[in-house]
TIZANU-576281 format. One record per atom (N, C-alpha, C): residue number from 1; residue in three letters; atom name; x, y, z. Coordinates in steps of 0.02 Angstrom, whole numbers. Atoms other than C-alpha are relative to their C-alpha. Example, Ala and Ser with C-alpha at 12.3 -4.5 7.8 and 13.67 -1.06 7.14 Angstrom:
BEGIN
SITE   resi   resn   name        x        y        z
SITE      1    ALA      N       45      -59        0
SITE      1    ALA     CA      615     -225      390
SITE      1    ALA      C       45       60        0
SITE      2    SER      N      -42      -59       -3
SITE      2    SER     CA      684      -53      357
SITE      2    SER      C      -39       55       37
//
This chain:
BEGIN
SITE   resi   resn   name        x        y        z
SITE      1    UNK      N       11      -17       70
SITE      1    UNK     CA     4853     5350     6513
SITE      1    UNK      C      -45      -53      -33
SITE      2    UNK      N       50       48       25
SITE      2    UNK     CA     4700     5271     6432
SITE      2    UNK      C       25      -39      -60
SITE      3    UNK      N      -22       35       60
SITE      3    UNK     CA     4786     5229     6269
SITE      3    UNK      C       49      -57       16
SITE      4    UNK      N      -42       57      -21
SITE      4    UNK     CA     4908     5117     6364
SITE      4    UNK      C      -41      -61       15
SITE      5    UNK      N       47       56       -8
SITE      5    UNK     CA     4757     5011     6404
SITE      5    UNK      C      -23      -24      -68
SITE      6    UNK      N       27       18       66
SITE      6    UNK     CA     4693     5016     6225
SITE      6    UNK      C       49      -40      -43
SITE      7    UNK      N      -46       26       51
SITE      7    UNK     CA     4849     4974     6128
SITE      7    UNK      C       12      -75        3
SITE      8    UNK      N      -10       72       -1
SITE      8    UNK     CA     4888     4798     6191
SITE      8    UNK      C      -64      -40      -14
SITE      9    UNK      N       63       34       14
SITE      9    UNK     CA     4703     4753     6180
SITE      9    UNK      C      -13       -1      -76
SITE     10    UNK      N        8       -2       73
SITE     10    UNK     CA     4695     4810     5999
SITE     10    UNK      C       48      -48      -34
SITE     11    UNK      N      -50       45       29
SITE     11    UNK     CA     4854     4716     5958
SITE     11    UNK      C      -19      -73       10
SITE     12    UNK      N       22       68      -14
SITE     12    UNK     CA     4785     4559     6040
SITE     12    UNK      C      -57      -21      -45
SITE     13    UNK      N       57       15       43
SITE     13    UNK     CA     4623     4568     5942
SITE     13    UNK      C       23      -13      -72
SITE     14    UNK      N      -27        7       68
SITE     14    UNK     CA     4718     4589     5778
SITE     14    UNK      C       39      -65       -6
SITE     15    UNK      N      -40       61        0
SITE     15    UNK     CA     4838     4449     5821
SITE     15    UNK      C      -46      -62        4
SITE     16    UNK      N       46       56       -7
SITE     16    UNK     CA     4696     4333     5875
SITE     16    UNK      C      -38      -14      -65
SITE     17    UNK      N       35       10       65
SITE     17    UNK     CA     4601     4363     5712
SITE     17    UNK      C       46      -34      -50
SITE     18    UNK      N      -45       26       52
SITE     18    UNK     CA     4754     4323     5608
SITE     18    UNK      C       26      -71       14
SITE     19    UNK      N      -16       71      -10
SITE     19    UNK     CA     4776     4152     5688
SITE     19    UNK      C      -38      -43      -50
SITE     20    UNK      N       38       36       52
SITE     20    UNK     CA     4642     4097     5564
SITE     20    UNK      C       -5       41      -64
SITE     21    UNK      N        6      -45       57
SITE     21    UNK     CA     4633     4250     5450
SITE     21    UNK      C      -61      -17      -42
SITE     22    UNK      N       62       19       33
SITE     22    UNK     CA     4453     4207     5409
SITE     22    UNK      C      -56       45       28
SITE     23    UNK      N       51      -48      -22
SITE     23    UNK     CA     4310     4333     5414
SITE     23    UNK      C      -58      -33       35
SITE     24    UNK      N       55       36      -33
SITE     24    UNK     CA     4191     4198     5477
SITE     24    UNK      C       20      -29       67
SITE     25    UNK      N      -22       26      -65
SITE     25    UNK     CA     4295     4156     5631
SITE     25    UNK      C      -40       34       55
SITE     26    UNK      N       38      -31      -55
SITE     26    UNK     CA     4186     4182     5786
SITE     26    UNK      C       47       36       48
SITE     27    UNK      N      -40      -36      -49
SITE     27    UNK     CA     4249     4310     5909
SITE     27    UNK      C        4      -39       65
SITE     28    UNK      N      -10       33      -65
SITE     28    UNK     CA     4321     4238     6069
SITE     28    UNK      C       30       53       47
SITE     29    UNK      N      -23      -57      -40
SITE     29    UNK     CA     4331     4392     6179
SITE     29    UNK      C       25      -24       68
SITE     30    UNK      N      -27       25      -63
SITE     30    UNK     CA     4446     4355     6328
SITE     30    UNK      C      -19       40       61
SITE     31    UNK      N       16      -44      -56
SITE     31    UNK     CA     4375     4495     6435
SITE     31    UNK      C      -72       -9       23
SITE     32    UNK      N       66        8      -29
SITE     32    UNK     CA     4221     4502     6545
SITE     32    UNK      C      -48       51      -29
SITE     33    UNK      N       49      -45       29
SITE     33    UNK     CA     4068     4575     6463
SITE     33    UNK      C      -23       51       53
SITE     34    UNK      N       18      -54      -46
SITE     34    UNK     CA     4020     4742     6540
SITE     34    UNK      C       60       42       19
SITE     35    UNK      N      -60      -39      -14
SITE     35    UNK     CA     4201     4797     6561
SITE     35    UNK      C       22       38      -62
SITE     36    UNK      N      -24      -39       57
SITE     36    UNK     CA     4282     4929     6451
SITE     36    UNK      C       48      -40      -42
SITE     37    UNK      N      -47       41       38
SITE     37    UNK     CA     4416     4804     6401
SITE     37    UNK      C      -37      -44      -50
SITE     38    UNK      N       42       41       44
SITE     38    UNK     CA     4281     4692     6328
SITE     38    UNK      C      -21       40      -62
SITE     39    UNK      N       23      -42       56
SITE     39    UNK     CA     4213     4835     6222
SITE     39    UNK      C       57       20      -46
SITE     40    UNK      N      -57      -19       42
SITE     40    UNK     CA     4386     4887     6162
SITE     40    UNK      C       22      -59      -44
SITE     41    UNK      N      -18       59       39
SITE     41    UNK     CA     4427     4709     6107
SITE     41    UNK      C      -52      -12      -55
SITE     42    UNK      N       54       11       48
SITE     42    UNK     CA     4258     4690     6022
SITE     42    UNK      C        3       52      -56
SITE     43    UNK      N       -5      -54       49
SITE     43    UNK     CA     4280     4858     5935
SITE     43    UNK      C       54      -15      -51
SITE     44    UNK      N      -55       14       47
SITE     44    UNK     CA     4448     4810     5860
SITE     44    UNK      C      -13      -63      -40
SITE     45    UNK      N       17       60       39
SITE     45    UNK     CA     4384     4638     5810
SITE     45    UNK      C      -47       18      -58
SITE     46    UNK      N       45      -22       53
SITE     46    UNK     CA     4242     4719     5712
SITE     46    UNK      C       40       35      -55
SITE     47    UNK      N      -41      -36       49
SITE     47    UNK     CA     4369     4835     5628
SITE     47    UNK      C       42      -48      -41
SITE     48    UNK      N      -44       47       34
SITE     48    UNK     CA     4482     4689     5585
SITE     48    UNK      C      -38      -42      -51
SITE     49    UNK      N       41       38       47
SITE     49    UNK     CA     4346     4583     5507
SITE     49    UNK      C      -21       44      -58
SITE     50    UNK      N       22      -44       54
SITE     50    UNK     CA     4282     4732     5409
SITE     50    UNK      C       58       18      -46
SITE     51    UNK      N      -59      -13       41
SITE     51    UNK     CA     4458     4771     5348
SITE     51    UNK      C        7      -53      -53
SITE     52    UNK      N       -9       55       47
SITE     52    UNK     CA     4465     4600     5268
SITE     52    UNK      C      -60       -9      -47
SITE     53    UNK      N       58       -1       45
SITE     53    UNK     CA     4288     4610     5200
SITE     53    UNK      C       10       52      -55
SITE     54    UNK      N      -14      -53       50
SITE     54    UNK     CA     4341     4771     5114
SITE     54    UNK      C       51      -24      -52
SITE     55    UNK      N      -47       29       47
SITE     55    UNK     CA     4488     4676     5037
SITE     55    UNK      C      -35      -48      -48
SITE     56    UNK      N       33       52       40
SITE     56    UNK     CA     4378     4533     4977
SITE     56    UNK      C      -45       31      -53
SITE     57    UNK      N       49      -29       47
SITE     57    UNK     CA     4246     4644     4896
SITE     57    UNK      C       34       35      -59
SITE     58    UNK      N      -36      -33       55
SITE     58    UNK     CA     4381     4727     4790
SITE     58    UNK      C       32      -49      -49
SITE     59    UNK      N      -23       50       48
SITE     59    UNK     CA     4424     4564     4702
SITE     59    UNK      C      -35       13      -67
SITE     60    UNK      N       33      -15       64
SITE     60    UNK     CA     4393     4608     4517
SITE     60    UNK      C      -39      -60      -28
SITE     61    UNK      N       34       59       26
SITE     61    UNK     CA     4335     4429     4487
SITE     61    UNK      C      -57      -23       46
SITE     62    UNK      N       51       22      -48
SITE     62    UNK     CA     4210     4424     4630
SITE     62    UNK      C      -68       -8      -33
SITE     63    UNK      N       68       10       25
SITE     63    UNK     CA     4037     4356     4593
SITE     63    UNK      C      -45       56       25
SITE     64    UNK      N       42      -58      -20
SITE     64    UNK     CA     3911     4501     4595
SITE     64    UNK      C      -47      -16       59
SITE     65    UNK      N       45       19      -55
SITE     65    UNK     CA     3792     4405     4710
SITE     65    UNK      C       39       -1       66
SITE     66    UNK      N      -41        1      -60
SITE     66    UNK     CA     3932     4374     4834
SITE     66    UNK      C       20       70       21
SITE     67    UNK      N      -18      -69      -15
SITE     67    UNK     CA     3985     4556     4821
SITE     67    UNK      C      -56       37       36
SITE     68    UNK      N       57      -32      -32
SITE     68    UNK     CA     3810     4613     4867
SITE     68    UNK      C       -8      -25       72
SITE     69    UNK      N        4       27      -67
SITE     69    UNK     CA     3807     4496     5016
SITE     69    UNK      C       52       31       46
SITE     70    UNK      N      -54      -29      -40
SITE     70    UNK     CA     3973     4564     5076
SITE     70    UNK      C      -14       74       13
SITE     71    UNK      N       17      -71      -10
SITE     71    UNK     CA     3916     4744     5049
SITE     71    UNK      C      -51        7       56
SITE     72    UNK      N       50       -3      -53
SITE     72    UNK     CA     3766     4712     5160
SITE     72    UNK      C       31      -19       68
SITE     73    UNK      N      -35       19      -61
SITE     73    UNK     CA     3879     4629     5287
SITE     73    UNK      C       43       59       25
SITE     74    UNK      N      -39      -59      -18
SITE     74    UNK     CA     3992     4784     5285
SITE     74    UNK      C      -46       54       29
SITE     75    UNK      N       47      -48      -26
SITE     75    UNK     CA     3840     4895     5311
SITE     75    UNK      C      -19      -17       72
SITE     76    UNK      N       17       21      -68
SITE     76    UNK     CA     3791     4793     5464
SITE     76    UNK      C       59       11       47
SITE     77    UNK      N      -60      -10      -40
SITE     77    UNK     CA     3970     4799     5526
SITE     77    UNK      C        9       73       19
SITE     78    UNK      N       -5      -72      -14
SITE     78    UNK     CA     3971     4988     5511
SITE     78    UNK      C      -49       21       55
SITE     79    UNK      N       49      -17      -52
SITE     79    UNK     CA     3812     4998     5615
SITE     79    UNK      C       22      -27       68
SITE     80    UNK      N      -24       30      -62
SITE     80    UNK     CA     3883     4879     5746
SITE     80    UNK      C       58       41       29
SITE     81    UNK      N      -58      -40      -21
SITE     81    UNK     CA     4042     4983     5751
SITE     81    UNK      C      -24       66       31
SITE     82    UNK      N       27      -63      -26
SITE     82    UNK     CA     3943     5144     5776
SITE     82    UNK      C      -32      -11       68
SITE     83    UNK      N       33       15      -64
SITE     83    UNK     CA     3839     5066     5915
SITE     83    UNK      C       52      -11       55
SITE     84    UNK      N      -51       16      -49
SITE     84    UNK     CA     3996     5006     6002
SITE     84    UNK      C       39       63       20
SITE     85    UNK      N      -34      -63      -16
SITE     85    UNK     CA     4084     5175     5989
SITE     85    UNK      C      -44       41       47
SITE     86    UNK      N       45      -39      -43
SITE     86    UNK     CA     3931     5257     6067
SITE     86    UNK      C       -3      -31       70
SITE     87    UNK      N       -2       32      -66
SITE     87    UNK     CA     3937     5128     6208
SITE     87    UNK      C       64       18       37
SITE     88    UNK      N      -63      -20      -31
SITE     88    UNK     CA     4120     5170     6239
SITE     88    UNK      C       -4       73       24
SITE     89    UNK      N        9      -68      -22
SITE     89    UNK     CA     4074     5354     6246
SITE     89    UNK      C      -43        3       63
SITE     90    UNK      N       41        2      -60
SITE     90    UNK     CA     3941     5310     6375
SITE     90    UNK      C       42      -16       62
SITE     91    UNK      N      -46       15      -55
SITE     91    UNK     CA     4081     5238     6481
SITE     91    UNK      C       32       64       26
SITE     92    UNK      N      -32      -62      -21
SITE     92    UNK     CA     4169     5407     6482
SITE     92    UNK      C      -51       49       30
SITE     93    UNK      N       51      -44      -28
SITE     93    UNK     CA     4007     5502     6512
SITE     93    UNK      C      -16      -20       72
SITE     94    UNK      N       13       24      -68
SITE     94    UNK     CA     3974     5393     6665
SITE     94    UNK      C       60       13       45
SITE     95    UNK      N      -61       -8      -40
SITE     95    UNK     CA     4154     5402     6724
SITE     95    UNK      C        9       72       25
SITE     96    UNK      N      -12      -70      -17
SITE     96    UNK     CA     4157     5592     6724
SITE     96    UNK      C      -65       39       11
SITE     97    UNK      N       65      -33       -8
SITE     97    UNK     CA     3974     5628     6760
SITE     97    UNK      C       -2       51       57
SITE     98    UNK      N        0      -46      -57
SITE     98    UNK     CA     4016     5717     6923
SITE     98    UNK      C       50       58       -7
SITE     99    UNK      N      -47      -54       11
SITE     99    UNK     CA     4148     5832     6848
SITE     99    UNK      C      -38       63      -20
SITE    100    UNK      N       31      -64       16
SITE    100    UNK     CA     4093     6013     6846
SITE    100    UNK      C       45       37      -49
SITE    101    UNK      N      -43      -35       49
SITE    101    UNK     CA     4159     6095     6686
SITE    101    UNK      C       15       71       23
SITE    102    UNK      N      -18      -69      -14
SITE    102    UNK     CA     4252     6258     6708
SITE    102    UNK      C      -43       48      -42
SITE    103    UNK      N       42      -49       36
SITE    103    UNK     CA     4163     6416     6653
SITE    103    UNK      C       25       12      -71
SITE    104    UNK      N      -28       -9       67
SITE    104    UNK     CA     4281     6428     6504
SITE    104    UNK      C       16      -66      -34
SITE    105    UNK      N      -11       66       31
SITE    105    UNK     CA     4278     6241     6463
SITE    105    UNK      C      -23        0      -72
SITE    106    UNK      N       17        3       71
SITE    106    UNK     CA     4272     6201     6278
SITE    106    UNK      C      -18      -72      -19
SITE    107    UNK      N       19       65       25
SITE    107    UNK     CA     4204     6057     6177
SITE    107    UNK      C       50      -20      -55
SITE    108    UNK      N      -46       25       51
SITE    108    UNK     CA     4314     5947     6066
SITE    108    UNK      C      -37      -14      -65
SITE    109    UNK      N       32       13       64
SITE    109    UNK     CA     4282     5915     5882
SITE    109    UNK      C      -27      -72       -4
SITE    110    UNK      N       25       68       -2
SITE    110    UNK     CA     4258     5730     5919
SITE    110    UNK      C        3      -26       71
SITE    111    UNK      N        2       29      -67
SITE    111    UNK     CA     4218     5626     6071
SITE    111    UNK      C       59      -47       11
SITE    112    UNK      N      -55       47      -12
SITE    112    UNK     CA     4347     5514     6157
SITE    112    UNK      C       -7      -65      -39
SITE    113    UNK      N        8       66       32
SITE    113    UNK     CA     4272     5355     6084
SITE    113    UNK      C       11        3      -75
SITE    114    UNK      N      -12       -4       72
SITE    114    UNK     CA     4276     5417     5904
SITE    114    UNK      C       74       10      -14
SITE    115    UNK      N      -73       -4        8
SITE    115    UNK     CA     4459     5462     5927
SITE    115    UNK      C       31      -69       12
SITE    116    UNK      N      -24       68      -13
SITE    116    UNK     CA     4487     5287     6000
SITE    116    UNK      C      -15      -45      -59
SITE    117    UNK      N       17       36       62
SITE    117    UNK     CA     4398     5218     5846
SITE    117    UNK      C       57        9      -51
SITE    118    UNK      N      -56      -13       46
SITE    118    UNK     CA     4535     5300     5741
SITE    118    UNK      C       63      -36       22
SITE    119    UNK      N      -59       34      -26
SITE    119    UNK     CA     4668     5225     5854
SITE    119    UNK      C       -3      -75      -15
SITE    120    UNK      N        9       71       15
SITE    120    UNK     CA     4597     5050     5828
SITE    120    UNK      C       16      -13      -74
SITE    121    UNK      N      -13        9       72
SITE    121    UNK     CA     4599     5070     5638
SITE    121    UNK      C       73       13      -16
SITE    122    UNK      N      -71      -13        9
SITE    122    UNK     CA     4774     5142     5648
SITE    122    UNK      C       42      -61       19
SITE    123    UNK      N      -36       61      -20
SITE    123    UNK     CA     4832     4985     5739
SITE    123    UNK      C       -3      -52      -56
SITE    124    UNK      N        7       45       57
SITE    124    UNK     CA     4765     4885     5591
SITE    124    UNK      C       45       20      -58
SITE    125    UNK      N      -44      -25       53
SITE    125    UNK     CA     4856     4995     5466
SITE    125    UNK      C       73      -18       15
SITE    126    UNK      N      -69       15      -19
SITE    126    UNK     CA     5018     4971     5562
SITE    126    UNK      C       15      -74       -8
SITE    127    UNK      N      -10       73        7
SITE    127    UNK     CA     4996     4782     5569
SITE    127    UNK      C       11      -19      -73
SITE    128    UNK      N       -4       21       70
SITE    128    UNK     CA     4967     4766     5383
SITE    128    UNK      C       57       35      -38
SITE    129    UNK      N      -56      -33       33
SITE    129    UNK     CA     5097     4894     5331
SITE    129    UNK      C       66      -34       20
SITE    130    UNK      N      -59       36      -22
SITE    130    UNK     CA     5225     4801     5436
SITE    130    UNK      C        7      -66      -39
SITE    131    UNK      N       -2       61       41
SITE    131    UNK     CA     5178     4642     5342
SITE    131    UNK      C       29       15      -69
SITE    132    UNK      N      -24      -18       67
SITE    132    UNK     CA     5208     4730     5176
SITE    132    UNK      C       73       20        1
SITE    133    UNK      N      -69      -23       -5
SITE    133    UNK     CA     5372     4805     5236
SITE    133    UNK      C       49      -58        8
SITE    134    UNK      N      -43       59      -10
SITE    134    UNK     CA     5439     4630     5273
SITE    134    UNK      C      -18      -58      -46
SITE    135    UNK      N       22       54       45
SITE    135    UNK     CA     5356     4531     5133
SITE    135    UNK      C       56      -22      -46
SITE    136    UNK      N      -59       24       35
SITE    136    UNK     CA     5491     4422     5058
SITE    136    UNK      C      -10       -9      -75
SITE    137    UNK      N       11        8       72
SITE    137    UNK     CA     5407     4398     4889
SITE    137    UNK      C      -11       67      -35
SITE    138    UNK      N        7      -66       29
SITE    138    UNK     CA     5398     4586     4862
SITE    138    UNK      C       69       28      -17
SITE    139    UNK      N      -64      -30       20
SITE    139    UNK     CA     5533     4693     4782
SITE    139    UNK      C       29       41       57
SITE    140    UNK      N      -31      -44      -51
SITE    140    UNK     CA     5659     4789     4888
SITE    140    UNK      C      -31       70       -1
SITE    141    UNK      N       30      -66        5
SITE    141    UNK     CA     5580     4949     4823
SITE    141    UNK      C      -68        2       36
SITE    142    UNK      N       66        4      -33
SITE    142    UNK     CA     5408     4894     4883
SITE    142    UNK      C       10       -1       75
SITE    143    UNK      N      -12        6      -72
SITE    143    UNK     CA     5475     4847     5055
SITE    143    UNK      C       24       67       29
SITE    144    UNK      N      -24      -65      -25
SITE    144    UNK     CA     5566     5013     5072
SITE    144    UNK      C      -56       51        2
SITE    145    UNK      N       56      -47        3
SITE    145    UNK     CA     5414     5112     5019
SITE    145    UNK      C      -48      -12       59
SITE    146    UNK      N       46       17      -55
SITE    146    UNK     CA     5306     5020     5146
SITE    146    UNK      C       32       12       68
SITE    147    UNK      N      -36      -15      -62
SITE    147    UNK     CA     5439     5038     5280
SITE    147    UNK      C       -4       74       16
SITE    148    UNK      N        5      -72       -9
SITE    148    UNK     CA     5437     5226     5254
SITE    148    UNK      C      -71       18       24
SITE    149    UNK      N       69      -13      -20
SITE    149    UNK     CA     5247     5226     5268
SITE    149    UNK      C      -12      -24       71
SITE    150    UNK      N        8       28      -67
SITE    150    UNK     CA     5257     5118     5424
SITE    150    UNK      C       26       50       52
SITE    151    UNK      N      -28      -49      -46
SITE    151    UNK     CA     5368     5248     5508
SITE    151    UNK      C      -47       59       11
SITE    152    UNK      N       48      -55       -6
SITE    152    UNK     CA     5239     5383     5471
SITE    152    UNK      C      -60      -22       43
SITE    153    UNK      N       56       26      -39
SITE    153    UNK     CA     5099     5274     5541
SITE    153    UNK      C       17       -6       74
SITE    154    UNK      N      -21        6      -70
SITE    154    UNK     CA     5198     5241     5700
SITE    154    UNK      C        3       69       33
SITE    155    UNK      N       -1      -68      -27
SITE    155    UNK     CA     5224     5428     5723
SITE    155    UNK      C      -71       25       11
SITE    156    UNK      N       71      -20       -6
SITE    156    UNK     CA     5039     5456     5692
SITE    156    UNK      C      -32      -33       61
SITE    157    UNK      N       26       36      -58
SITE    157    UNK     CA     4998     5325     5823
SITE    157    UNK      C       21       34       65
SITE    158    UNK      N      -25      -35      -59
SITE    158    UNK     CA     5107     5414     5949
SITE    158    UNK      C      -35       67       11
SITE    159    UNK      N       32      -65       -4
SITE    159    UNK     CA     5031     5584     5910
SITE    159    UNK      C      -74       -7       19
SITE    160    UNK      N       71       10      -15
SITE    160    UNK     CA     4852     5520     5913
SITE    160    UNK      C      -10      -23       72
SITE    161    UNK      N        4       23      -69
SITE    161    UNK     CA     4881     5429     6077
SITE    161    UNK      C        9       57       49
SITE    162    UNK      N      -12      -58      -42
SITE    162    UNK     CA     4950     5587     6154
SITE    162    UNK      C      -61       46        1
SITE    163    UNK      N       58      -44        4
SITE    163    UNK     CA     4801     5689     6093
SITE    163    UNK      C      -60      -29       37
SITE    164    UNK      N       56       32      -35
SITE    164    UNK     CA     4675     5562     6159
SITE    164    UNK      C       10        5       76
SITE    165    UNK      N      -13       -4      -72
SITE    165    UNK     CA     4758     5557     6330
SITE    165    UNK      C      -10       71       26
SITE    166    UNK      N        9      -70      -20
SITE    166    UNK     CA     4761     5747     6336
SITE    166    UNK      C      -74       18        4
SITE    167    UNK      N       72      -14        0
SITE    167    UNK     CA     4576     5755     6290
SITE    167    UNK      C      -33      -29       63
SITE    168    UNK      N       30       32      -59
SITE    168    UNK     CA     4529     5631     6427
SITE    168    UNK      C       21       35       64
SITE    169    UNK      N      -24      -37      -59
SITE    169    UNK     CA     4637     5723     6554
SITE    169    UNK      C      -37       67        6
SITE    170    UNK      N       36      -64       -1
SITE    170    UNK     CA     4553     5887     6505
SITE    170    UNK      C      -72       -8       22
SITE    171    UNK      N       69       14      -22
SITE    171    UNK     CA     4380     5811     6526
SITE    171    UNK      C       -2      -13       75
SITE    172    UNK      N       -2       16      -72
SITE    172    UNK     CA     4428     5741     6696
SITE    172    UNK      C       12       62       43
SITE    173    UNK      N      -16      -62      -37
SITE    173    UNK     CA     4493     5913     6749
SITE    173    UNK      C      -51       55      -11
SITE    174    UNK      N       51      -51       12
SITE    174    UNK     CA     4342     6008     6682
SITE    174    UNK      C       21       52      -51
SITE    175    UNK      N      -21      -49       50
SITE    175    UNK     CA     4442     6099     6549
SITE    175    UNK      C      -38       -9      -66
SITE    176    UNK      N       43       15       57
SITE    176    UNK     CA     4338     6015     6414
SITE    176    UNK      C      -61      -38       25
SITE    177    UNK      N       60       38      -19
SITE    177    UNK     CA     4165     5940     6419
SITE    177    UNK      C      -22      -43      -59
SITE    178    UNK      N       24       46       51
SITE    178    UNK     CA     4085     5796     6326
SITE    178    UNK      C      -72       17      -18
SITE    179    UNK      N       68       -7       26
SITE    179    UNK     CA     3932     5815     6219
SITE    179    UNK      C       -4      -48      -59
SITE    180    UNK      N        1       53       50
SITE    180    UNK     CA     3893     5659     6120
SITE    180    UNK      C      -63        3      -42
SITE    181    UNK      N       56        1       46
SITE    181    UNK     CA     3783     5665     5967
SITE    181    UNK      C       -4      -70      -31
SITE    182    UNK      N        9       65       31
SITE    182    UNK     CA     3713     5498     5912
SITE    182    UNK      C        5        9      -76
SITE    183    UNK      N      -12       -6       72
SITE    183    UNK     CA     3756     5462     5731
SITE    183    UNK      C      -64        5      -40
SITE    184    UNK      N       65       -5       35
SITE    184    UNK     CA     3574     5441     5680
SITE    184    UNK      C        6      -16      -74
SITE    185    UNK      N       -6       20       71
SITE    185    UNK     CA     3619     5349     5521
SITE    185    UNK      C      -69      -13      -29
SITE    186    UNK      N       67        3       30
SITE    186    UNK     CA     3472     5358     5403
SITE    186    UNK      C       -8      -57      -50
SITE    187    UNK      N        8       48       54
SITE    187    UNK     CA     3511     5230     5269
SITE    187    UNK      C      -18      -70       24
SITE    188    UNK      N       20       65      -27
SITE    188    UNK     CA     3484     5079     5384
SITE    188    UNK      C      -69        1       32
SITE    189    UNK      N       64       -8      -35
SITE    189    UNK     CA     3321     5147     5454
SITE    189    UNK      C      -58       -3      -50
SITE    190    UNK      N       57        8       46
SITE    190    UNK     CA     3160     5089     5370
SITE    190    UNK      C      -47       60        2
SITE    191    UNK      N       42      -59       -4
SITE    191    UNK     CA     3079     5252     5426
SITE    191    UNK      C       31       62      -32
SITE    192    UNK      N      -33      -59       27
SITE    192    UNK     CA     3208     5371     5351
SITE    192    UNK      C       33      -10      -67
SITE    193    UNK      N      -27       14       66
SITE    193    UNK     CA     3277     5284     5197
SITE    193    UNK      C      -58       -8      -49
SITE    194    UNK      N       59        3       43
SITE    194    UNK     CA     3151     5320     5057
SITE    194    UNK      C       -5      -64      -41
SITE    195    UNK      N        2       64       37
SITE    195    UNK     CA     3201     5163     4961
SITE    195    UNK      C      -33      -54       43
SITE    196    UNK      N       26       51      -45
SITE    196    UNK     CA     3159     5057     5114
SITE    196    UNK      C      -74       13       17
SITE    197    UNK      N       71       -9      -20
SITE    197    UNK     CA     2998     5142     5168
SITE    197    UNK      C      -47        0      -60
SITE    198    UNK      N       44        6       59
SITE    198    UNK     CA     2932     5154     4989
SITE    198    UNK      C      -10      -73      -20
SITE    199    UNK      N        7       71       18
SITE    199    UNK     CA     2966     4969     4965
SITE    199    UNK      C      -55      -34       41
SITE    200    UNK      N       51       31      -43
SITE    200    UNK     CA     2845     4931     5107
SITE    200    UNK      C      -71       16      -25
SITE    201    UNK      N       66      -19       26
SITE    201    UNK     CA     2703     5015     5009
SITE    201    UNK      C      -23      -46      -56
SITE    202    UNK      N       16       41       58
SITE    202    UNK     CA     2714     4891     4866
SITE    202    UNK      C      -41      -61       15
//
């Protein structure tokens, strides 16, 4: 089951980040580059840093200049995340390249890697909701509310893991086939964002 590989790696990345809890902490990936474990750890590290950048930028007292710098950093993070998800999908495309889809094989609404992307972010939600559910300076009502939400997230994690494993099994068996569409984000591209390409004319 592929998600049994993912889950401890995601938890390790989140735990490693929180040893410093600083968005500028350099990544120290314990896995060998080129392996799927390396990409899974890197993926969750990007998600974790971006999670905290999103917290920081919502500070009502943040300096506007700093906010703009963080917004641009989040934009780059989103692009890095997309690139990494597409690399993880390439792993599955290579792994199952010799599988002949059945004549009645169907395509899924999302690729395995984009579903794994959701699993990584879900691991982050669980980590932080668990913190809130046990926060001693919060009211009992707050802790109970967050505990209830944590239970829902844990069920969601179980359901999503099951769905991902089923999808991968179906691809391996030829019951489903992969067809990956690159995201083709336009706002970061100087050739497709009119603000960027018009600025070059000035």
